[in-house]
C-alpha positions as CSV (number, residue, x, y, z in Angstrom):
1,M,-117.8,80.5,-17.2
2,K,-116.2,79.7,-13.8
3,R,-116.7,76.0,-14.3
4,F,-115.0,76.2,-17.7
5,V,-111.9,78.0,-16.1
6,S,-111.7,75.2,-13.4
7,L,-111.7,72.5,-16.0
8,I,-108.9,74.3,-18.0
9,G,-106.8,74.5,-14.8
10,M,-107.1,70.8,-14.0
11,F,-106.3,69.9,-17.6
12,F,-103.2,72.0,-17.5
13,A,-102.0,70.3,-14.3
14,L,-102.5,66.8,-15.6
15,S,-100.5,67.7,-18.8
16,L,-97.7,69.0,-16.7
17,F,-97.3,65.7,-14.8
18,A,-97.7,63.5,-17.9
19,G,-94.9,65.4,-19.6
20,C,-92.4,64.1,-17.1
21,G,-93.0,60.4,-18.2
22,Q,-93.1,59.0,-14.6
23,V,-94.3,59.6,-11.1
24,M,-91.5,60.6,-8.6
25,T,-92.0,59.3,-5.1
26,R,-89.7,60.8,-2.4
27,V,-88.4,58.1,0.0
28,T,-86.8,58.9,3.3
29,P,-83.9,56.4,3.8
30,T,-83.8,54.4,7.0
31,P,-80.3,54.5,8.7
32,T,-78.5,51.1,8.3
33,A,-77.5,49.5,11.6
34,T,-73.7,49.1,12.0
35,P,-73.0,45.4,12.6
36,T,-71.4,44.5,15.9
37,V,-68.2,42.4,15.6
38,G,-67.4,40.2,18.7
39,L,-63.8,40.6,19.7
40,S,-62.1,38.5,22.3
41,P,-60.0,40.5,24.7
42,V,-56.3,39.8,24.5
43,A,-55.9,39.9,28.2
44,T,-58.2,40.5,31.1
45,L,-56.9,43.4,33.2
46,R,-57.2,42.7,36.9
47,P,-57.8,45.4,39.3
48,T,-54.7,46.9,40.8
49,A,-54.1,45.4,44.2
50,T,-51.9,46.5,47.1
51,P,-48.7,44.3,46.8
52,A,-47.9,42.0,49.7
53,P,-44.6,42.5,51.5
54,Y,-41.7,40.9,49.4
55,T,-40.5,37.6,50.6
56,P,-37.3,36.5,49.1
57,A,-37.2,33.1,47.5
58,P,-35.5,30.4,49.7
59,T,-31.9,29.7,48.9
60,A,-31.5,26.3,47.4
61,T,-29.7,23.9,49.7
62,P,-27.1,21.9,47.8
63,T,-27.7,18.1,47.9
64,V,-24.8,16.5,49.6
65,T,-23.9,13.0,48.3
66,P,-23.6,10.8,51.4
67,T,-20.3,9.2,52.0
68,P,-20.7,5.4,51.3
69,I,-20.5,3.1,54.3
70,I,-17.6,0.8,53.8
71,Y,-17.1,-2.3,56.0
72,K,-13.9,-4.3,56.0
73,I,-14.3,-8.1,56.5
74,E,-12.9,-9.4,59.7
75,P,-12.0,-13.0,60.7
76,G,-15.2,-15.0,61.3
77,D,-17.4,-12.7,59.3
78,T,-20.2,-14.0,57.1
79,L,-22.6,-12.2,54.8
80,L,-25.4,-13.1,57.1
81,A,-23.5,-11.8,60.2
82,I,-22.7,-8.5,58.4
83,A,-26.2,-8.1,57.2
84,I,-27.6,-8.6,60.7
85,K,-25.0,-6.1,62.1
86,F,-26.3,-3.3,59.8
87,G,-29.9,-4.4,59.8
88,I,-30.0,-5.1,56.0
89,S,-30.8,-8.1,53.9
90,T,-28.0,-10.5,52.8
91,E,-29.4,-10.2,49.2
92,G,-29.1,-6.4,49.2
93,L,-25.5,-6.7,50.5
94,Q,-24.6,-9.4,48.0
95,D,-26.2,-7.6,45.0
96,T,-24.6,-4.2,45.9
97,N,-21.1,-5.8,45.9
98,G,-21.6,-8.2,43.0
99,I,-20.9,-11.3,45.2
100,T,-22.0,-14.5,43.4
101,D,-20.4,-16.9,45.9
102,P,-20.5,-15.9,49.6
103,R,-17.7,-18.5,50.3
104,S,-15.3,-16.4,48.3
105,L,-15.1,-13.6,50.9
106,Q,-11.6,-12.6,52.0
107,I,-10.4,-11.1,55.3
108,G,-9.8,-7.4,54.7
109,Q,-12.1,-7.3,51.7
110,E,-14.1,-4.1,51.7
111,L,-17.9,-4.2,51.2
112,I,-20.3,-1.3,50.5
113,I,-23.3,-1.2,52.8
114,P,-26.4,-0.3,50.8
115,R,-27.7,2.9,52.2
116,E,-31.2,2.5,50.7
117,E,-31.8,-0.3,53.0
118,L,-29.8,1.0,56.0
119,L,-31.7,4.3,56.1
120,K,-35.1,3.0,57.0
121,V,-36.7,5.6,59.3
122,A,-35.8,9.3,59.2
123,G,-32.3,8.4,58.3
124,T,-31.7,6.3,61.4
125,P,-30.0,2.9,60.9
126,T,-32.0,0.0,62.1
127,A,-29.5,-2.0,64.1
128,T,-31.8,-4.9,64.8
129,P,-34.7,-5.6,62.4
130,T,-38.1,-6.4,64.0
131,A,-38.9,-10.0,63.3
132,L,-41.9,-10.7,61.1
133,P,-44.4,-12.9,62.9
134,F,-43.6,-16.3,61.5
135,T,-44.5,-19.6,63.3
136,V,-42.2,-22.0,65.0
137,E,-43.3,-25.7,64.9
138,N,-42.2,-29.3,65.4
139,V,-39.6,-28.6,68.1
140,T,-37.6,-31.5,69.7
141,F,-34.7,-31.6,72.2
142,N,-32.1,-34.3,72.4
143,F,-29.1,-34.6,74.8
144,T,-26.0,-35.7,73.1
145,P,-23.6,-38.4,74.5
146,F,-20.8,-35.9,74.5
147,G,-22.6,-33.2,76.4
148,G,-24.8,-30.4,75.4
149,L,-28.3,-30.3,73.9
150,W,-29.6,-30.2,70.4
151,C,-32.8,-28.3,69.6
152,F,-34.4,-29.0,66.2
153,G,-37.5,-27.3,64.8
154,E,-39.1,-25.7,61.8
155,I,-39.8,-22.2,60.8
156,H,-43.2,-21.9,59.0
157,N,-43.5,-18.7,57.0
158,T,-47.1,-17.6,57.8
159,T,-46.4,-13.9,57.0
160,G,-47.9,-14.0,53.5
161,Q,-44.7,-12.6,51.9
162,D,-41.2,-13.7,51.2
163,L,-39.1,-14.1,54.3
164,E,-35.4,-13.8,54.8
165,Q,-33.0,-14.0,57.7
166,A,-35.5,-16.0,59.7
167,A,-34.0,-16.9,63.1
168,V,-35.3,-18.0,66.5
169,T,-34.4,-17.6,70.1
170,I,-34.5,-20.8,72.2
171,S,-34.9,-20.4,76.0
172,L,-34.8,-23.2,78.6
173,L,-36.8,-22.4,81.8
174,D,-36.8,-23.9,85.3
175,A,-39.9,-24.6,87.3
176,G,-40.1,-21.0,88.4
177,G,-40.0,-19.7,84.8
178,K,-36.4,-18.4,85.0
179,V,-34.2,-18.7,81.9
180,V,-31.4,-21.2,82.7
181,A,-30.0,-21.5,79.1
182,Q,-30.5,-19.7,75.8
183,A,-29.4,-19.9,72.2
184,Q,-30.2,-18.3,68.9
185,E,-30.1,-19.9,65.5
186,H,-31.0,-19.2,61.8
187,A,-33.0,-21.3,59.4
188,Q,-31.1,-23.6,57.1
189,V,-32.8,-22.0,54.0
190,D,-32.0,-18.4,53.2
191,L,-35.3,-17.4,51.5
192,L,-38.7,-18.7,52.3
193,G,-41.8,-18.1,50.1
194,P,-45.3,-17.7,51.7
195,G,-46.2,-21.0,53.3
196,D,-42.7,-22.5,53.0
197,R,-40.9,-24.2,55.9
198,A,-37.3,-24.4,56.8
199,P,-35.5,-26.3,59.6
200,F,-33.2,-25.0,62.2
201,A,-30.7,-26.8,64.5
202,A,-29.2,-25.1,67.6
203,H,-26.7,-26.7,69.9
204,I,-26.8,-25.5,73.5
205,N,-23.4,-26.2,75.1
206,A,-24.1,-25.1,78.6
207,A,-27.5,-26.8,78.9
208,P,-28.7,-27.9,82.3
209,A,-29.2,-31.6,83.0
210,S,-33.0,-31.0,83.0
211,F,-35.4,-28.1,82.5
212,A,-39.1,-27.7,83.2
213,S,-40.2,-25.9,80.0
214,Y,-39.0,-23.9,77.0
215,L,-39.8,-21.1,74.7
216,V,-38.9,-20.9,71.0
217,V,-39.8,-17.6,69.5
218,P,-38.9,-15.5,66.4
219,W,-35.7,-13.5,66.8
220,L,-35.1,-12.2,63.3
221,G,-37.0,-12.1,60.1
222,V,-37.2,-9.5,57.4
223,R,-39.2,-9.1,54.2
224,G,-37.4,-11.2,51.6
225,Y,-35.4,-9.4,48.9
226,V,-35.6,-11.9,46.0
227,G,-32.8,-10.1,44.1
228,S,-30.4,-12.8,42.7
229,Y,-32.1,-15.8,44.4
230,Y,-33.0,-18.5,41.9
231,R,-36.0,-20.6,42.9
232,D,-36.8,-22.5,39.7
233,L,-35.2,-25.7,41.0
234,E,-37.0,-29.0,41.4
235,T,-35.9,-32.0,43.4
236,R,-36.7,-35.4,41.8
237,N,-36.2,-39.1,42.5
238,T,-35.4,-38.5,46.2
239,H,-34.6,-41.5,48.3
240,G,-33.7,-42.1,51.9
241,S,-31.9,-45.1,53.3
242,G,-29.8,-46.3,56.3
243,E,-30.4,-47.1,59.9
244,R,-33.3,-45.1,61.2
245,Y,-31.5,-44.3,64.5
246,A,-28.0,-43.8,63.1
247,A,-26.6,-42.6,59.8
248,Y,-29.3,-41.7,57.2
249,T,-28.5,-40.9,53.6
250,V,-30.8,-38.9,51.3
251,T,-30.1,-38.9,47.5
252,G,-31.8,-37.4,44.5
253,I,-31.6,-35.1,41.5
254,V,-31.9,-31.3,41.3
255,A,-33.3,-30.1,38.0
256,N,-33.3,-26.5,36.7
257,T,-36.8,-25.8,35.4
258,G,-36.3,-22.1,34.9
259,P,-35.2,-19.8,32.1
260,E,-31.7,-19.0,33.4
261,D,-28.6,-20.7,34.7
262,A,-28.5,-21.4,38.4
263,I,-25.3,-20.9,40.4
264,G,-24.4,-21.5,44.0
265,V,-27.1,-24.2,44.3
266,V,-27.6,-25.5,47.9
267,V,-29.7,-28.5,49.0
268,T,-31.3,-28.7,52.5
269,V,-32.6,-32.0,53.9
270,T,-35.0,-32.2,56.9
271,L,-35.7,-35.5,58.8
272,Y,-38.9,-36.1,60.7
273,D,-40.0,-38.7,63.2
274,A,-43.4,-40.4,63.2
275,L,-45.0,-37.4,64.9
276,G,-43.8,-35.0,62.3
277,R,-41.2,-33.5,64.6
278,V,-37.8,-32.4,63.2
279,V,-35.0,-34.8,64.4
280,G,-32.2,-33.9,62.0
281,T,-31.2,-31.5,59.2
282,R,-28.3,-30.8,57.0
283,R,-27.4,-28.3,54.3
284,G,-24.9,-29.1,51.5
285,V,-24.1,-28.7,47.9
286,P,-25.0,-31.1,45.1
287,E,-22.4,-32.8,42.8
288,H,-22.5,-29.6,40.6
289,N,-23.6,-26.4,42.2
290,V,-23.9,-24.7,38.8
291,I,-26.9,-26.0,36.8
292,P,-27.6,-24.6,33.3
293,R,-31.2,-24.1,32.3
294,G,-32.8,-27.4,31.4
295,G,-30.0,-29.2,33.2
296,E,-29.8,-31.3,36.3
297,T,-27.3,-32.8,38.8
298,T,-27.3,-35.4,41.6
299,F,-26.9,-35.0,45.3
300,S,-26.2,-37.2,48.3
301,L,-26.3,-36.0,51.9
302,Q,-25.7,-38.1,55.0
303,L,-27.3,-37.1,58.3
304,T,-27.2,-38.4,61.9
305,P,-30.6,-37.9,63.5
306,A,-30.5,-36.7,67.1
307,G,-33.9,-38.4,67.7
308,G,-35.8,-40.9,65.9
309,P,-36.6,-43.2,64.3
310,V,-36.6,-41.4,61.0
311,A,-40.1,-41.7,59.4
312,S,-39.9,-39.2,56.5
313,F,-37.8,-36.4,55.0
314,H,-38.1,-33.3,53.0
315,V,-35.6,-31.8,50.4
316,Q,-35.3,-28.2,49.3
317,A,-33.0,-26.6,46.7
318,L,-32.2,-22.9,46.3
319,G,-29.7,-21.2,44.0
320,R,-28.7,-17.9,42.7
321,R,-28.8,-16.3,39.3
322,Q,-25.8,-14.9,37.5
323,L,-25.9,-11.1,37.8
324,T,-25.1,-9.2,34.7
325,P,-22.5,-6.5,35.5
326,T,-23.7,-2.9,35.0
327,P,-21.8,-1.4,32.1
328,T,-19.5,1.5,33.0
329,P,-20.5,4.7,31.2
330,R,-17.8,6.1,29.0
């Protein structure tokens, strides 16, 4: 009987669950993790520091425009002499003042001295430029029938750069090494490229009847300022004739091989003896000292050699380019 009651109870329980139509399972939900969003901070806050003592900003010093240096040309002045006086290049002086022909200078004319060249070291003018170490070669001395002594020679530009204002000091010495006469002279060519040569000729009026030895050393010489110089000139068909001990004439053609017109053209002739020493030199202008690009002109220069006989000669031509005026702002 007890077994029958137990079976009835189990049957009743199964019927109760079947009547629901499905089995219900209770699930405990797991908490969903909140996603972390990476945010870049707008600014990084620095720790507060103890402020340093306040230092006021320096007061700006107004820039004072320097007063231009004006030089008034005096009798006997040349561009070269003025340039040497202020320790600047002749090209810088010429370009600053728009001078195309140095021979056009007038007494009383005012020139602006370019400060960018004058203020070399700590704003101190360089009165006498230190000569670049060029070489002096092929020196000769010749007494003249009218008194005095001529010294000829050649400046050889061994500096490795353009050379301007090249000049030498000539000292005559007695047997004890004392200077008995002295002279200074510039090269006949204004601008020398690396390796170029240029003659010089110095006349010593108060020369002694004899001297034991001599010294010829660089006196001036600055780095060349090419500026308005025009070097695209070529000498052609040069010819020398005449008595080898007396008048000697050199003729030829100067051709403009460059892209611009050449103005102020100057020709320099150097005469040499059989040993290669300089025995005469002259600087002059060709038939036309303005040569258009692609053009040419003739020249003829007569020289009187102080020594001799003349064995060879060398001709050099140098001009200037026409500077374009700087337009005045409106």
